[in-house]
C-alpha positions as a printed Julia matrix, in Angstrom:
85×3 Matrix{Float64}:
 96.34  -27.95  202.27
 93.27  -25.81  202.92
 93.18  -23.37  205.84
 91.31  -24.82  208.77
 89.72  -22.77  211.5
 88.34  -23.74  214.86
 85.12  -22.75  216.64
 86.66  -19.53  218.0
 88.43  -18.49  214.78
 86.63  -19.7   211.66
 88.23  -19.07  208.27
 86.03  -16.88  206.09
 86.77  -16.41  202.43
 84.78  -14.23  200.06
 84.66  -14.65  196.33
 83.46  -11.84  194.12
 82.09  -12.92  190.73
 80.89  -10.75  187.93
 77.66  -11.6   186.08
 79.61  -13.33  183.29
 81.44  -15.49  185.88
 78.31  -16.56  187.73
 78.41  -20.19  188.98
 76.64  -22.91  187.01
 72.89  -22.97  187.53
 72.76  -19.33  188.45
 71.6   -17.22  185.47
 71.79  -13.51  185.08
 68.36  -11.9   185.26
 68.95   -8.51  183.65
 65.66   -8.27  181.71
 63.52  -10.67  183.71
 61.15   -9.58  186.46
 59.13  -11.65  188.94
 55.36  -11.42  188.51
 52.19  -13.02  189.83
 49.44  -14.46  187.63
 46.04  -14.19  189.32
 42.76  -15.94  188.41
 40.23  -13.47  187.0
 37.1   -15.53  187.83
 38.03  -16.05  191.49
 38.16  -12.29  191.97
 34.65  -11.8   190.62
 32.99  -14.9   192.17
 32.11  -15.76  195.77
 34.68  -18.57  195.92
 36.96  -18.18  199.0
 40.58  -17.83  197.93
 42.33  -16.63  194.77
 44.54  -18.82  192.57
 47.99  -17.28  192.0
 51.03  -18.53  190.08
 54.51  -16.99  190.49
 56.52  -16.66  187.28
 58.95  -14.41  185.46
 58.73  -12.48  182.25
 61.11  -10.66  179.93
 60.26   -6.96  180.35
 61.79   -5.96  177.02
 59.85   -8.49  174.91
 56.55   -8.24  176.73
 56.13   -4.74  178.19
 52.34   -5.16  178.6
 50.52   -7.45  181.03
 50.42  -11.12  180.1
 47.51  -13.56  180.24
 47.58  -17.36  180.37
 44.99  -20.09  180.74
 46.06  -21.89  183.9
 44.4   -24.38  186.27
 42.49  -22.8   189.16
 42.24  -25.17  192.14
 39.33  -23.21  193.68
 37.22  -23.29  190.5
 38.55  -26.77  189.59
 38.96  -25.88  185.91
 41.22  -23.93  183.6
 40.58  -20.19  183.76
 42.16  -16.98  182.55
 45.05  -15.76  184.76
 46.31  -12.2   184.35
 49.45  -10.51  185.6
 49.07   -8.41  188.75
 51.59   -6.16  190.47
C-alpha cells in the first residue's frame, strides 16, 4: 500500500537521480548549449520583425558560430540564419 496524505498533510517524497540514472526521455546535456539562429537579411532590411529559431549545438564539435539556410516568414523565402548570443 502506498502512503496517502490528506489536504492538511500531503506526503512528499523526493528522488535523487544521477545523470546516468536519468528517467527515460530526459537526456544529459553536458556538451550541448542552447542557441538562437537569427535571419541575416531581416537585420539589414526594412522588414519589421526578425526570424529566429531556437536550437542546440555541441560546443565541443562546433566551437565557432554556425550558419544554416532556414525559412524566414518575414521575407517568405529561405535565407541565411546565423547563431547569435
